[in-house]
N, C-alpha and C positions, 0 to 999 in steps of 0.2 A: 457596541455590538461585536459578537465574536464568531469565529469558525471553530466548531467543536469537531474533533477527529476522534471517533470511537473505534476501538479495534484492538488488535494483539500488540502486546509489548514482550520482547523475548531477546533471548541471547542465542547466538549460534556458536557451538563449540566444534571446530573443524579440525580433523586429523588426517594423516596420510600414512597408509601402510605400503611399505617399499616391496611389495610382492603381489601375488594373485590370490585373492580369497579362494577362488575355485581350486587351487592346488591343495588346499588344506581340507577339503570336505571329502569324506569318503561315502560313496554311494550307498553302501550297505549299512551306514551308521547315522543317517541323516535324522532318524528318530530319536537320537540320544546325543545331538551336538553338544559339545562342551569345549569351547575354543577361546583363547586369549591371543590378541595380536599385539606385538611390540610396534608402536608407531612412531613415525618421525614428526616431531613438532606438534604444537597445538596452536590454533589461532581462535581467539575469542572475539566475536564481532557483535556489535550492537545491532538489534534487528527488531522485528515485529512490524506488521504493516502500518499500524497508526503512528508508531514512534518514527518510522521512516518518512511518513508523509509529513509529519509535524517538524522534522529537521529540514526537510525540503523547503516548506513554507518558510521557515525562520531564516533560512539563507537567502530567500527572496524578499526578506523585509516584511512578511506577513504574519501576523500573530495568530498562532493556532493553539487551541487548548487540547491537550492530550487527555483522553478519557479512556481508561482500561484498568485492569487490576494486576498488581505485581506482588511479590513476596518482600520479606524483610531484607532480603539480599540486594534490594534495588538501590541502595544508597549511592554507590559508585556511578551507576548508571544515570541515576536522577541527577547527579552533580554534573555530568557530561551534557545531559540534555538541557539543564539549566544553563550552562555556559554557551549552549548553541542558541539560547533565546526561546526555548519551548517552555510553555506554561504547563508545569507538571502538578500544580496545586489540587487538581481534581482527581489525581491517580489514586485508586482505593489500594491500600496495602493490607494484605492477608495477615492474619495472626498466626497461621499455621503452614502455609504453603510457600514453596519457592517460586520465583518468576519463571514463566514458561521458558522451556529450554529445548533446542534442537541440537542433538549430538550426532555427528555424521563422521564416518571413517571412509575414506575413498582409496581404492587400490591403485596399482599402476596401469590398469586398463580401464579406469574410470568406473569400475564396478563399485557400489556403495553399500554400507550397512549403517542404517540410521534409526534413530529413535526420537519421537517428539513427546516431551513431557508438558502437558498444559498447565499443570501446577495452578497458581493463582488465577490463571485466565478463567478457570471454571466458576469463580466467585464474581465475574463482571456483571452477571445479571442482577447483582444487588445494587448497582449504580443507578441513582435516579438522576435524570437530566435537569429536571427543574431547578434545584438549588445552583446547579453549575451555570445555567443560562442567567439566573438572577445575579450571580457573582460577576459574570462578565458583561452584564448589561444588555442582554438580548442574543439572539442566535441568527445570524445571516444564513447560516448553512450548518446542518449536522450531517457528517458523512459517517454512514454505517458501513464499516469495513470488516473484513473477516475477523472473528472473534468467537467466544462462546456462542453457540446457537441461540441459547435462551437469552443472552444479552442482546444479540442482534435483534431478535423479535421484540424484546421489551423496549428498546431504544426506537425502533421503527414505529410501534404503536404509540409510544408517547409523543413522538413527533407529529403523528397524525391528530392525536387528541388535543394537542397543545397549539397546533398550527405552525410548528417550526418547519421551515423548508428543509428538506433532507434529500441527500444523494445516497443511492443504493449501490453497494459495491460488494456483492456476495462472493465473487471471486472463487478461491479454491474450496469455500465451503458448500459450493453447488453440488460437489461431489457426493456430500454426505447428507444433504437436505432433501426432503421429499418435495413434490410438487406443490403441496398446500403451503408449506412453510416458504418456499421461494415466492410464491404468489403474494404472500403476506409482506414479504420484504420489499418487493418491487412496486406494488400498487401505490399510486400517489406520489412516486419520488419525482423531485425536480430533475434530477439526473440518474441515469443508470450507467455504471461503468462494467464492461466485460471485455475480454479478449475474444478473438474470433471463435475459438473452440468452445469457450464458456457461453458464447451467444447460441450456438447450436444445442448445447446441453441444456440451457435455460428454456429454449423452445420446446425440446423433447419432454423435460420433466414437468413443465406447467401445462403443456397441451395447448399453449397459445400460439396464434400465428404471429409473424413479425408485425403486422398491422395491429393486432390486438395489444401487443406490448406498448407500441407507440401511442395508443389510445389510453394507456394508463400512466405513462410517464411524460415529463416534459421533453427530454431529449435522451438519446441512447448513444453513448459514446463507446465505440468499439476500437480497441487497439489491434493493429495488424502487424506487429513485429517490425520486419525491415521494410514493410509497405505503408508504415505511418499509422494513420487513424482515420476513421469514418465516423461522422456524427450525423444521426438520422433524427429528424423530427416530423411529426404527423403533419402532412400537407406542405411539406417544404423540400426542396432539393437537397440531397446529402451534401455535407461539407467534407471534403477529402483533403487531407494534409499529408505530404510525404515525410518520412521520417528524418530526424535531425542527422547532420554529418557526425559520423563515428570515425575517429582517428585510429584507434587500435582497440578492438573489442577484447575484453578480458573475462568478464563474469556478468551474466545477465540478472543475477540476484537483486531485486529491488528496483528494477528499471520501471516496472509498472507503478510502483509507489511514487517514483520521482515524476513520472509523467502526470499523475494525479495532483501531486503538489504544484507543479508548474501550471497546469491547466486551472486548478482552483485559484491560485494566486492571480493569474491573469484576469480571471472573471471578477475577482475582487477589485481589481484595478478598472474594470468597466469594459473590458475588451469583449468583442464577439467571439464566436466559437472558432473561427479560422485562426485569429491571432492567439487565442488561449491555447489551442492545440500546438501551435508553432512553439510557444514557450514551453509547454509540457514536453514535447519531442526533444527540444534542445536540452532541457534539464536532464531528461532520461539518457541522452547520450553521454553525458559525463559520468553517470553512474555505471554504464556499460564499459567504460574504460578503466575501472578499478575493481579490485576484489573487495567485496562487501557493500552494503546498501547505503552506508553513511560515511564511507571513506574518502568520498570525492572532494576536491578542492574546488571552490567556486568564488569568482569575484564578478562584480558587474562587467567588467571589461571582457573577461573571458566569455561570459554568456552572451553578451552583445556581439562579439566576434563570431561565435558560433550561429547565432540567429542571422547574422549578416552573410555568412557563408552559404547557408542553406536557403534562406528565405528572402534575402535582399535587404538593401539599406533602408528602405521605407519601413519594414517591420522592426529592424533594429532602432530607428529613430523614434518610432512610437513607443517602444518598450523602455527606452533609456530614462525618461523622466520618472519612472517608477522605481528605479534601482538607486540604492544609496552608493555613492562613489566610495571605492576602497581607499584606505589612508595611503 
């Protein structure tokens, strides 16, 4: 039985302009802008929501199958994911488009000029889940995370039709989808993941009340940033868990993905919501302390120390048997 993680696979190309963009714009020429900026450095980071989550699962010793679409330029990225222990066998390779790419230049006052090229991600709706589920021997959970909207809707409907338990994680796609599409993604989910802002947006766009959402999902996991996480289920008291200890925050990119990886891993180990959220928050703290969603270093000892620092010895002792000791 496997955990399938569907969603985006992308690379981030990040540059820095040692000046101010605003100084280069002429107010009376904005309708014919033609500018080129000489930048300092280039950082290329692996990313994409589904890939980030799969890396987190692998580092916790949980097998996750990556499901998404990429271009022919994916070979090096695939090799790195394979080295991390991610199952990339079911990734669709486009014959004509490049892997999705985020290109961003930031100036000295943190203003940004960015572009997102979806590329091969637009072909993700071609992917059928059934052959993948057969290959891995069943589906314990299918996470439907941000991706091409057509792919998200197809994967969700296939889960409902086939009876695969699924988690809805519409995240940033909530801004682009209409209420009917969002209702289709959420209805029947075992888990629903959002942050606090996305929760309000989901309610506004669907027209549902909080109680109506809880009538349609198993449980609603809401991340609250520095305030941790709250998990609501119909007819039950909320489970509230504080955020993990953060030593030196650097970059929030990928923090939510790491939380989902830790939470799903702990649920696979058989833990309840409180302990699962503690593992998720602890893993997220490591991502917050580095630049890039997959650049963090993790050992069982480091993770257990972090859990112990925030949530106590009992929590660490319960998690320890599920982690493979480092060499």
